[in-house]
C-alpha positions, 0 to 999 in steps of 0.5 A, spaced: 522 421 411 520 427 406 514 429 402 516 424 397 516 418 401 508 420 403 507 421 395 510 414 393 507 411 399 500 413 397 500 412 390 497 406 387 498 402 381 493 399 377 496 397 371 495 390 372 488 391 374 489 390 381 487 396 385 491 398 391 498 395 390 503 401 391 510 402 388 517 402 392 521 408 390 528 410 392 528 417 395 532 422 392 532 426 399 539 429 399 539 428 407 538 421 406 543 416 407 546 412 401 546 405 404 542 400 401 536 401 407 532 405 403 528 399 401 527 397 408 524 403 410 520 404 404 517 397 406 515 399 413 512 405 411 508 401 406 506 396 411 504 402 416 500 405 411 496 399 409 495 397 416 492 404 417 487 403 411 485 396 414 483 400 420 479 405 415 476 399 412 474 397 419 471 404 421 467 404 415 464 397 416 462 399 423 459 405 421 455 402 416 452 397 421 451 401 426 448 407 422 453 412 426 459 416 425 465 414 430 472 417 431 477 418 425 482 412 423 488 415 427 483 416 433 479 409 433 483 405 438 482 410 443 475 411 442 474 403 442 477 402 449 470 403 452 467 398 448 461 402 447 462 402 439 463 394 439 457 393 443 453 397 438 456 393 433 454 387 437 447 389 437 446 390 430 447 383 428 445 379 435 441 384 439 439 378 444 447 378 446 446 386 449 442 387 455 445 393 456 450 398 454 454 402 459 455 409 456 459 413 461 464 416 456 467 421 462 472 416 464 474 409 463 471 404 468 472 397 469 465 396 467 466 398 460 469 391 459 462 388 459 461 392 453 466 388 450 464 382 453 457 383 449 461 383 442 464 376 444 458 373 446 455 375 439 461 373 435 460 366 439 453 366 437 454 367 430 459 362 429 466 366 429 472 361 430 475 363 437 482 363 433 480 370 431 478 373 438 482 378 441 483 378 448 480 383 453 487 386 454 488 387 447 483 393 447 482 395 454 490 396 455 492 397 448 496 391 448 495 388 441 490 393 437 492 390 430 489 383 433 482 387 434 482 390 427 484 383 424 478 380 428 473 385 426 475 384 419 474 376 420 467 378 423 465 382 417 467 376 412 462 371 416 457 376 417 457 378 409 457 371 408 450 370 412 447 376 409 447 379 415 451 385 414 454 389 408 461 387 405 467 390 408 471 395 402 478 395 400 481 402 401 488 400 400 491 406 396 484 410 397 486 413 403 491 419 405 495 420 411 500 425 413 507 423 415 506 424 422 500 420 422 504 414 419 510 415 424 506 415 430 503 409 428 509 406 427 512 408 434 505 405 437 506 398 433 513 398 435 512 400 443 506 394 443 511 389 440 504 386 436 505 382 430 502 385 424 496 380 422 495 377 414 489 381 413 489 379 405 489 371 408 483 372 412 478 368 408 483 362 407 484 363 415 477 362 416 476 356 411 482 353 415 479 355 422 472 352 420 475 346 417 479 345 424 473 346 428 470 340 423 476 336 425 476 332 419 480 326 420 484 324 414 486 328 408 486 326 401 492 327 397 488 332 393 487 336 399 494 336 401 496 338 394 491 344 395 494 346 402 501 346 399 498 350 393 495 355 398 502 355 402 505 358 396 500 363 394 500 365 401 508 366 400 507 370 394 501 374 397 506 376 403 511 378 398 506 381 393 507 388 394 515 387 392 513 383 386 508 388 384 512 393 384 518 390 380 512 388 375 510 395 374 517 398 373 518 393 368 511 394 364 512 402 365 519 401 361 516 397 355 510 401 355 514 407 354 518 404 348 512 402 345 509 409 345 515 412 342 515 408 336 507 409 335 507 417 336 510 418 329 505 414 325 499 416 329 501 423 328 499 424 321 493 419 321 490 424 327 491 430 323 488 428 317 482 425 321 481 432 325 481 436 318 476 431 315 472 432 321 472 440 321 470 440 314 464 436 315 462 440 321 463 446 316 458 443 311 453 441 315 452 448 319 452 451 312 446 446 310 442 447 316 442 454 315 439 454 308 434 449 311 432 454 317 431 460 312 427 456 307 423 453 313 422 460 316 420 463 309 415 457 308 412 459 315 411 466 314 407 464 307 403 459 311 401 464 316 399 470 311 394 465 308 391 463 315 391 470 317 386 472 311 381 466 314 382 467 321 375 467 323 373 461 319 379 457 322 377 459 329 370 457 328 372 450 325 376 449 331 371 451 336 366 446 333 371 440 332 373 441 340 366 442 342 364 436 338 370 432 341 368 435 348 361 433 347 362 426 345 367 425 351 362 428 356 356 424 353 360 418 354 362 419 361 355 421 363 353 414 359 358 410 363 356 414 370 348 412 368 351 405 367 355 404 373 350 408 378 350 403 383 358 402 383 359 409 383 355 410 389 358 404 393 365 407 391 363 414 394 360 411 400 367 407 401 371 413 400 367 417 405 367 412 410 374 411 409 375 418 410 371 419 416 374 412 419 381 416 418 378 422 421 375 418 427 381 414 428 385 421 429 380 423 434 380 417 438 388 416 438 391 423 438 392 426 444 391 433 442 387 432 436 387 438 431 381 443 431 379 441 424 377 434 426 373 437 431 369 441 426 368 435 422 365 431 428 361 437 431 354 433 429 356 427 434 354 432 439 347 433 436 341 431 441 335 428 439 328 431 441 327 425 446 334 427 449 333 434 449 326 433 453 330 428 458 335 433 459 330 438 461 326 433 466 333 431 469 334 438 470 327 439 473 329 433 478 335 437 480 332 443 481 327 439 486 333 436 489 337 442 490 330 445 493 329 440 498 337 440 500 336 447 502 330 446 506 333 440 510 339 444 511 335 450 514 331 445 518 337 442 521 340 449 523 333 450 526 334 443 530 341 445 532 338 452 535 332 448 539 337 443 541 341 449 544 335 452 547 333 445 550 340 445 554 339 452 556 332 451 559 335 445 563 341 449 565 336 455 567 331 450 571 337 447 575 339 455 576 332 456 579 332 450 584 339 453 586 336 460 587 330 457 591 335 453 596 339 459 597 333 463 598 331 458 603 338 457 607 339 465 607 332 467 608 327 471 604 328 477 607 329 484 603 336 484 605 338 478 602 335 479 596 338 486 595 345 483 597 344 477 591 342 483 586 348 487 588 353 480 588 350 478 581 351 485 578 358 486 581 359 479 577 356 481 571 360 487 571 366 483 572 364 479 566 363 485 562 370 488 563 375 482 564 375 475 562 374 470 567 380 467 570 380 459 569 382 454 574 381 448 569 387 444 568 390 443 561 387 437 560 380 439 562 381 445 557 383 441 551 377 436 553 372 441 554 370 441 546 368 434 547 364 434 553 357 432 551 352 437 551 357 443 553 354 450 554 361 453 554 360 458 548 368 457 546 368 450 547 362 449 542 365 453 537 371 449 537 367 443 537 364 445 531 370 447 528 373 440 529 367 437 526 367 441 520 375 440 519 374 432 520 368 433 515 373 436 510 378 431 511 374 425 510 370 428 504 376 432 500 382 426 499 387 432 497 388 434 504 390 428 507 393 425 501 398 431 501 399 432 508 402 425 509 406 426 502 409 432 505 410 429 512 413 422 509 419 427 506 421 431 512 418 428 518 420 421 522 416 415 521 413 415 528 409 422 526 407 419 520 405 412 523 401 416 528 397 420 522 396 414 518 393 411 524 388 417 525 387 417 518 384 410 518 380 411 525 377 417 521 375 413 516 372 407 521 377 402 518 372 402 512 367 398 516 361 401 512 360 403 505 360 411 505 367 410 509 370 405 504 368 409 498 371 415 501 378 411 503 378 409 496 378 416 494 384 418 499 388 412 496 387 414 489 389 421 490 395 418 494 397 414 488 397 420 483 401 424 488 406 418 489 407 416 481 408 424 479 414 424 484 417 418 480 422 419 475 423 412 472 419 406 472 424 402 475 424 407 481 417 404 483 420 397 485 425 400 489 421 405 493 416 404 499 410 408 497 406 411 502 399 409 499 401 401 500 401 402 508 394 404 507 392 399 502 395 393 507 391 396 513 385 397 508 385 389 505 385 386 512 378 387 513 372 381 514 371 381 506 378 380 505 378 374 510 372 371 507 375 371 500 382 368 502 378 363 506 374 361 500 380 361 496 386 358 499 383 354 505 382 347 500 389 348 497 393 350 504 389 344 507 392 339 502 399 342 502 399 341 510 395 334 509 401 331 506 407 330 512 412 327 507 411 333 502 417 337 500 418 342 495 425 344 496 428 346 490 435 348 492 440 343 491 445 345 496 439 344 502 437 337 499 444 335 499 445 337 506 438 334 508 441 327 505 447 328 509 443 329 515 438 323 514 444 318 513 448 320 519 441 319 523 440 312 520 447 310 521 450 314 527 456 314 522 459 320 518 456 321 512 460 319 506 458 325 502 463 331 502 461 336 507 464 342 503 462 339 496 461 344 490 455 346 486 458 341 480 459 335 485 452 336 488 448 337 482 452 330 479 449 326 485 444 322 482 440 322 489 440 329 489 438 330 482 432 325 483 429 329 489 430 335 485 426 333 480 421 330 484 420 336 488 420 341 482 414 337 479 410 337 485 412 344 486 409 346 479 403 342 480 401 345 487 403 352 484 399 351 478 393 349 482 394 355 486 394 360 480 388 357 477 384 358 483 387 365 483 385 366 476 378 363 477 377 368 483 376 374 479 369 375 480 369 374 487 375 378 488 373 384 493 372 391 489 377 395 493 383 392 491 381 391 484 379 399 484 386 401 487 390 396 482 386 400 476 388 407 478 395 405 479 395 402 472 392 408 470 397 413 473 403 409 471 400 409 464 399 416 464 406 417 466 410 412 462 406 411 456 408 405 452 410 400 458 404 396 459 407 389 460 412 392 465 406 396 469 402 390 469 408 387 473 407 392 478 400 391 478 401 384 479 406 385 485 400 389 488 395 384 487 399 378 489 405 380 493 402 385 497 395 382 497 395 375 497 402 373 499 401 374 506 395 370 506 399 364 503 405 364 508 401 366 514 394 363 513 393 362 521 393 370 521 387 371 516 383 365 519 384 361 513 386 355 518 385 354 525 391 349 527 398 351 528 403 351 522 409 347 523 416 349 520 416 344 514 409 346 512 411 353 513 417 352 508 412 348 503 407 354 503 413 359 502 416 355 496 409 356 493 408 363 495 415 365 492 414 361 486 407 365 485 411 371 486 416 369 481 411 368 476 407 375 477 413 379 476 417 374 471 423 374 475 428 368 475 432 369 481 434 363 485 432 358 479 437 359 474 440 352 474 433 349 474 431 349 467 424 345 468 422 351 473 425 356 469 420 354 463 414 353 468 415 360 470 416 363 464 410 360 460 405 361 466 407 369 466 403 371 461 397 367 464 398 371 470 399 378 466 392 377 463 389 376 470 392 382 472 389 386 466 382 383 468 383 384 475 385 392 474 379 393 470 373 395 474 367 400 474 368 407 478 367 407 485 361 411 484 357 406 480 359 400 485 357 403 491 351 407 488 354 414 491 353 421 488 354 428 490 348 428 495 350 422 499 351 426 505 345 430 504 340 424 505 343 421 511 338 421 517 343 419 522 348 424 524 355 422 521 360 421 526 367 418 528 370 414 534 376 418 535 380 420 541 382 427 543 389 426 542 388 423 535 384 429 533 390 434 536 395 430 532 391 431 525 390 438 527 398 439 528 400 435 522 395 440 518 398 446 521 405 444 519 404 442 512 398 447 510 402 451 505 404 444 501 396 442 502 393 449 499 395 455 496 388 458 495 388 463 501 380 462 500 380 455 501 375 453 507 380 448 511 385 455 512 379 458 515 377 452 519 385 452 521 385 459 523 379 459 527 382 453 531 388 456 532 394 452 534 393 445 536 393 443 543 399 438 546 397 431 547 397 428 553 396 421 556 389 423 559 386 425 553 387 417 550 380 416 551 375 415 545 369 419 544 364 420 538 365 426 534 360 428 529 361 431 522 358 437 520 358 441 514 357 448 515 359 450 508 353 452 504 351 445 500 350 446 493 351 453 493 351 456 486 357 461 488 362 456 490 368 456 486 367 449 483 360 450 481 362 456 478 368 453 474 363 447 472 358 452 469 363 456 466 366 450 463 360 448 460 358 455 457 365 456 454 364 449 451 358 451 447 361 458 445 367 454 442 363 450 438 359 456 435 365 459 433 369 453 430 362 451 426 364 458 422 371 459 423 377 455 422 385 456 424 391 452 426 388 452 433 383 455 438 387 461 440 388 463 433 381 462 431 378 466 437 383 472 436 382 472 428 377 478 426 370 477 424 368 478 416 362 480 414 361 474 411 362 470 417 357 475 421 352 473 415 353 466 416 352 466 423 345 470 422 343 464 417 345 459 422 341 463 428 334 463 423 335 455 421 336 453 429 331 457 431 326 454 427 328 447 429 327 449 436 320 452 435 318 446 432 321 442 437 318 446 443 311 446 439 311 438 439 313 437 446 307 443 448 302 439 444 304 432 448 304 435 455 297 438 453 294 431 451 297 428 457 295 433 462 288 433 459 287 426 459 289 426 466 285 431 469 279 431 463 279 439 465 282 445 461 289 446 464 290 452 468 297 455 469 298 456 476 303 461 478 306 463 485 302 469 485 296 464 486 299 462 492 300 455 489 306 451 486 304 448 479 305 441 478 311 438 474 306 438 467 304 445 468 311 447 469 313 444 463 308 447 459 309 454 462 316 453 460 315 452 453 310 458 452 315 463 452 318 460 446 314 465 441 317 471 444 324 469 442 324 471 435 322 478 436 328 478 441 333 476 436 330 480 431 332 486 435 339 485 435 340 483 442 338 477 447 337 477 454 339 470 456 336 471 463 329 473 461 323 474 465 318 469 465 313 466 470 315 467 477 314 459 478 316 458 471 324 455 470 327 459 465 329 456 458 335 459 459 336 455 465 333 449 463 336 448 456 343 449 460 341 442 463 342 439 456 348 436 458 350 438 465 354 433 466 362 435 466 364 430 461 358 429 456 353 435 454 348 436 448 348 438 441 352 442 436 346 447 435 346 454 435 340 454 439 339 448 443 344 443 446 351 444 447 352 449 442 346 453 444 346 460 445 339 460 449 343 455 454 348 460 456 347 464 462 350 471 460 349 478 462 344 482 459 349 487 455 351 481 451 350 483 444 347 478 439 353 478 434 358 473 432 363 478 434 360 478 441 360 471 442 368 470 440 369 476 445 365 472 451 369 466 449 375 469 450 373 472 457 371 465 459 378 462 457 382 467 461 377 466 467 378 458 466 386 459 465 386 463 472 383 457 475 388 452 472 383 449 467 386 451 460 393 454 458 394 459 453 401 457 452 398 451 448 393 455 444 387 452 448 388 445 446 386 443 453 379 445 451 379 442 444 381 435 448 375 436 453 370 437 447 373 431 443 372 427 450 365 429 450 364 426 443 367 420 444 363 419 450 357 421 447 354 414 446 355 413 454 350 419 455 344 415 454 345 410 459 348 415 464 342 420 463 337 414 465 342 412 471 342 420 473 335 420 472 334 414 477 339 417 482 336 424 482 329 420 483 332 416 489 335 422 492 329 426 492 325 420 495 331 420 501 331 427 502 323 427 503 324 421 508 329 425 511 325 432 511 319 428 514 324 425 519 327 432 521 320 435 522 318 429 527 324 431 530 323 438 530 316 437 533 319 432 538 323 438 540 318 443 541 314 438 545 320 437 549 321 445 550 313 446 552 314 440 557 320 444 560 316 451 560 310 447 563 315 444 569 318 452 570 310 454 571 310 449 577 312 453 583 317 450 588 313 453 594 306 456 595 307 463 594 303 468 598 299 474 596 302 481 595 302 486 601 296 490 602 296 497 599 302 496 595 304 497 587 303 490 586 297 489 590 293 494 586 296 492 580 293 485 581 286 488 583 286 492 577 287 485 573 282 481 577 277 487 576 278 487 568 278 479 568 285 479 565 289 476 570 295 472 566 296 465 567 303 465 570 302 471 573 304 479 572 308 484 576 309 491 576 315 495 577 317 502 577 323 504 573 327 507 579 326 500 583 329 496 577 334 501 576 336 501 583 337 493 583 341 494 576 336 490 572 335 497 568 341 500 566 338 506 562 332 509 558 333 513 552 330 521 553 329 520 560 333 521 566 334 517 572 330 523 576 324 521 572 324 513 573 320 513 579 314 516 574 315 510 569 312 503 570 314 497 567 309 491 567 312 484 566 306 478 565 306 471 562 300 468 559 304 462 556 309 458 559 316 462 557 313 467 554 313 474 557 309 481 555 313 487 557 309 494 558 312 501 559 308 507 561 309 514 564 304 517 569 299 512 566 300 513 559 303 508 555 310 510 552 310 504 546 307 498 544 307 492 548 313 487 546 314 480 547 320 476 550 321 469 550 325 466 556 329 461 551 331 467 547 334 471 553 337 464 555 340 464 548 343 471 549 346 469 556 349 463 552 352 468 547 355 472 552 351 478 551 351 483 557 345 488 555 340 488 551 335 494 549 327 493 550 322 498 546 328 501 543 329 505 549 330 501 555 337 498 556 337 492 561 342 487 564 341 480 561 343 476 567 339 480 572 333 480 568 333 473 567 334 472 575 328 477 576 324 473 571 326 466 575 325 469 581 318 472 580 315 467 576 318 460 578 321 460 585 
């Protein structure tokens, strides 16, 4: 078929007013056959064309419904096979029928049939007669696509009649298709063998189908006549195209004849009419031209006349305009005066509306712009009272830090004393060994010399090579945990383990990341061992501190695991690691008591009814009836053993029992749920705290899914926490009796129903409408309970914990743990250290490097021992990273507030990098002057108030006492001295520079430091003023080279931002939006600052009292240590035998005679040795500036007038070489413990430490 056929098939005829009818044309193609079949071919082409138009009509209607473009008309059949378009269409008019659309387009899968079924469900829901439905294979296997198009047309008529969609358009005659497309469509239709539906008769067919469904019983004669008429009309419609084409051809012929007759008559009339119009237009143009010339002339004449009186007219116009304006202005002013109150209210309402709008943006936007922050800078203004309270809190904080450092120094001294006591005890034992050895070997000179030689050789061997260890592996591993060990290496390793486990306990990130890393790459056995060691480390949360720290660990684990989840649904399938810790944590005594009070009455009531059955499975009830029948009669039951579910549910007895059981189950479950909801106030804090952080972490990761997140929280609270106590009450000490299988079954049914209510899952109860409605209606109550249960105060507030909690403990922190568990934790940390920390300066890396590889666990190391937890890191050191970052963050916030009060921009980075103008510098200086005046007034008021309080209290003139006077000033005096320096500020500002760390009285606290306390809290800080509060330049701890200009302030802010970015606290990529968000948070939380300030002050006072009590306890302990050392030294002076006097005429004999003559005999003895003698014994190694030949002339005298304290003199030929020196026995023993082989006396004599110790013990104590 040629191009002529295409044109004929797509040229509509509209002469009869009916759009879309197409003519039949005989084609003049020379190649076509001249038989009479041209009309059949043409009719097939027209029918195919109209079919394609109907497809186009369906395509256009679908696109209008789903608001998406779909494939071309000729490709629509292939695209619709996967049902995605049909499912979207169904969702557009009946969304509940479409739960999920399977949108995989890469390959046609059978699961796509679910999409087509969604359309079937939707069409049934809206009432489309099923006679119009197509079969699934009609579309999926392309067996009858015209039926699919026909169904869509019928659906469009039904939806349009219900105003649920737009009407489908008639596009026949409006669309164009190529010959190839028409032929391809014909071939496809012939191949499928599908019959072409009557698209023009859809409305009648719909009405007929509706009537059939209505099942009208008897038809009236009128109805019969109407149907016959419709049948005739249907026949005419089926042959409509043929009749239309015949009628059109006839009308065209008649019209051409009429046209030929009218052409001649109309031609004369048209020419005459055109000539008349041309003449009229020519005359009109001439007239208009004359009028324009006249108007122009009149205008020029008027202008000449006006120009001669221009000034007069200008004045006249000005006066008229002025009078009008004055009249309008006066009327407006009068109106304002008459409505002053209304105007004020309107202005207030407008400002309030704008403020509310801005504040709403501040509270609701996740990233508020800088402009909003600038509008609410005033929210950070502190009152005088707030300012003074912050200063007082900082005074308390300074005292607390000072007390902490003093206690730390005392504790260090106590550890040294403890070691010295152990060394003295060991030395006492050594003295007794020497004594007994001396008695057994004889006290001759030969024996003594031999012992010196042996000890010297042993000392030399120790200095050259390490001692060979014969201890077993277990003994080596156990050495650090032996109580009061004096092995240096063992003590060092013990101290390292004490520090390691203190870090693990107080920093939850270490253990949380370790377990998270092991859960990914290690087996369950390793992880289980680590979990057990972790619970041991936290003492199974048996005290407040350990419970607080364990909750912090669980909170950190929740954050890590939620961060790994990609979709919310994944959490239901996952088995989070923190759940295992939670399950161990919630099995404590508190939970058992809670469950006992909550569930005991309910569970006992369920168990008390021996005939109670809560089974809701019809099959189980049916089988139970069979069992009962056979048990009673001894004959086979008449009921079918393999009955279907329909047969079972049709059994009246089953239905009755099912209803009875369901009603009882609902009643009992409702009681359980009511009791659970009422127990909110008594529920233990721990599970509520964990639920709160799970909810917060989920909301942060998946915003906008509150209800689903509450179900997850409910799964934790009920299923993980409460459900086991209901199913197995004897395991939680709720009941003491044994639970029978029937009772267990009833409790399990209650627990299962409660779980279904908590997560709103209806699995297993699809056929029980009564139970389904109960679960659905009760779900919202449970959700509300879960929401309230997961809203609690912070753990710090509940447990009354703060940063000083460990520093105020008098009792040493310890854990009861086995060496095997210690080594397993050590090994796990080493294997995951790169996943735990990335900072090479992190303290845990230093501790692990000090410990080295972890020893292998053995069976002999299973016995638990107490491991004290000690923090060797400096407490509250201002140089720690965390503290430096906190101070840097506070300083930067204040700088940013100063900057944004003066400059504006699209973001903070743009503001900080923009240049400073002279006008901005001037405005900055004006703000300085204003704020300085406020600060001086504020300080003067406080100074006067402090002066009055001090005078009233002492009734004498106050005196400012500094450290130079030898006394520390009290708090009132310190406060006054702090204020006295305010008068010097103006001079510093006027000079153009400011020293932030200015010199003050030695004991006085600089205002630059104390003012920084105004809002030291990391979430809330002081005002937006330039000189005090959060935006105060005097609050900044800057270097003295910082120029006091706006440019310098911005430069400092940029430098600080760069440091914070290196620390990972802000990001330059988002224009430092993180800093703006933190300031916005400070603004929103400012109302909490007052109560927080009060709580902080009370906590600091309480901490200070606890520190003072601890200081007193440490001092008492220190005194007891000193007393014990004195006792030890006193025991040393008790000789084990009565010493004989020295041999006559010896060096020692004459030495004692001289002392007796001078009346200066030391209490514990005095011995005089020649350097040569000590050199031969090995005690003396060398003497500076003296050779061994002179040693015989040098004398060394060792005396002891106090137990354990020795005075050593050196003289050459009776002349003192140097001043006497004092040597304490415990210091000498400490050197032995440290492994020091030699020491220097008088800065000239080098001696052997071991031999010198032996000599002193031998001469003074044996």
